[in-house]
C-alpha positions in Angstrom: 0.0 0.1 0.1 1.2 3.2 -0.9 2.5 5.4 2.1 1.9 2.7 4.5 4.8 1.5 6.6 4.9 -2.2 7.5 6.2 -3.0 10.9 7.8 -6.1 12.4 6.1 -7.8 15.4 8.4 -7.4 18.4 10.4 -10.5 19.1 9.0 -12.6 21.9 9.7 -11.3 25.4 11.0 -7.9 24.1 9.2 -4.7 24.6 8.2 -2.9 21.4 10.0 0.3 20.6 8.0 3.5 21.5 6.2 4.9 18.6 7.8 8.1 17.1 5.4 10.3 15.2 6.7 10.6 11.7 5.3 13.5 9.5 6.4 14.9 6.2 6.0 18.2 7.5 8.6 17.8 10.1 10.9 16.2 7.5 10.4 19.2 5.0 10.6 21.7 7.6 14.1 20.2 8.6 15.3 20.2 5.4 14.3 23.8 4.8 16.1 24.9 7.9 19.1 22.7 6.9 19.3 24.3 3.3 19.0 27.9 5.1 21.7 27.2 7.7 24.3 25.9 4.8 23.2 29.1 2.7 23.7 31.2 5.7 27.2 29.8 6.7 28.4 30.0 3.2 27.5 33.8 2.9 30.7 35.9 3.4 29.0 39.3 3.8 26.3 40.5 6.4 24.2 41.6 3.2 24.6 37.9 1.8 23.5 36.8 5.3 20.7 38.9 5.4 19.4 37.8 1.9 19.5 34.1 2.9 17.4 35.1 6.0 14.9 37.0 4.0 14.5 34.2 1.5 13.9 31.7 4.3 11.4 34.0 6.1 9.7 34.8 2.6 9.3 30.9 1.9 8.0 30.4 5.3 5.5 33.2 4.9 4.0 32.4 1.7 2.9 29.0 3.0 -0.5 28.3 4.7 -0.7 29.4 8.3 -2.8 27.9 10.9 -3.5 31.5 12.3 -3.1 34.0 9.4 -3.4 37.0 11.6 -0.8 36.1 14.2 1.6 35.2 11.1 0.9 38.7 9.3 1.4 40.3 12.8 4.7 38.8 13.2 5.9 39.6 9.5 4.5 43.3 10.0 6.6 43.6 13.3 9.7 42.2 11.6 9.2 44.5 8.6 9.1 47.4 11.1 12.3 46.5 12.8 13.9 46.0 9.1 12.8 49.5 8.4 14.2 50.9 11.7 17.5 49.3 11.0 17.8 50.6 7.3 17.0 54.0 8.9 19.8 53.8 11.3 22.3 52.5 8.6 21.5 55.4 6.3 21.8 57.7 9.3 25.2 56.4 10.0 26.0 56.5 6.2 25.0 60.2 6.1 27.4 61.2 9.1 30.5 59.6 7.4 32.8 61.9 5.6 33.2 61.2 1.9 36.7 62.8 1.7 39.0 60.8 3.9 41.7 63.5 3.6 41.1 66.9 5.2 41.2 70.0 2.9 44.2 72.0 2.9 44.3 75.9 2.5 46.3 77.1 -0.3 
């Protein structure tokens, strides 16, 4: 039967092993997490790590959620934090001098 696992009867006198729940979702989730972890570890710059994390989040957010309102709130909160971090980076950039050598009067 497709999708049905056969089990062997426990040998006489030995207890049966405890049943472990096996779901395809847990396997897929683990594989996605492993792919993300490998991509994140291979990233050499903070921007590449952010891109890997963003792709992981986007993939998770596009899937059906058991509580769409709660998932939407979580994504909205994260978006606000990303905007605040972007604003902070741009503020730091605006304060940076563009000419590293001071001007000399002639």
